[in-house]
N, C-alpha and C positions, 0 to 999 in steps of 0.2 A: 503494500500499499504506499502510495507516495504522500508527501506532506500535505498537498491540497486535499487529498481524500481524507486524511485524518482530521483536518480542519472541518471539513463537511460533516464528518462523523460527530465531532464535538458539537457543531451547530444543530445537528439533528437531535442530539441528546438534550441540549438546552431548550429546544422547542418542546420536546416531549415533557420535560420538567415544568416548563411554563404552563402547559395544558393542565398539569396537576397542581399548580400552585394555590396556596391557601390565602394569598393576599394580593392586592393590587400592586404593592411595592415589589413583592417577589416576582410577579409576572412581568413588571416593567424591567426589572434587572435581567431576568432571563431572556426577554425579547431583545434587549440591547446586546447581550452576550451572543445570542443567535446571529444577530446582524453583524457583529464584529467578527465572528468566526467565518461567516460567509465572505466578508470583505478581505480577510486574510487569505482564504482559499483562492479567491479570484486574483488577488495580487501575486500569489505564489505561481498560479497558472501563467500569468503575464510575465513574470520574471523568467520562468523556465523556457517560455517561447523565445524571449529575447536572447537568452543564453544559447539556445539551440541554433537560432539564426546567426548569431555572431560566430559560433564555432563552425558552422557550415561555410560562412563567408571566409573565415581564416584558412580553410582547407583548399580554397581555390588558388 
């Protein structure tokens, strides 16, 4: 499993916990964590794509 997938797994777990939350404050925090994990996963994907593109360019 790559880093972005692990971040998405964490996001899914935060979302699952948010659905079970007992208070509005808890739900808000878990929603924010879910969003943050998703952003990190997306940034990781973009970073990996850039690194692959640069590596391919250097091989030329």
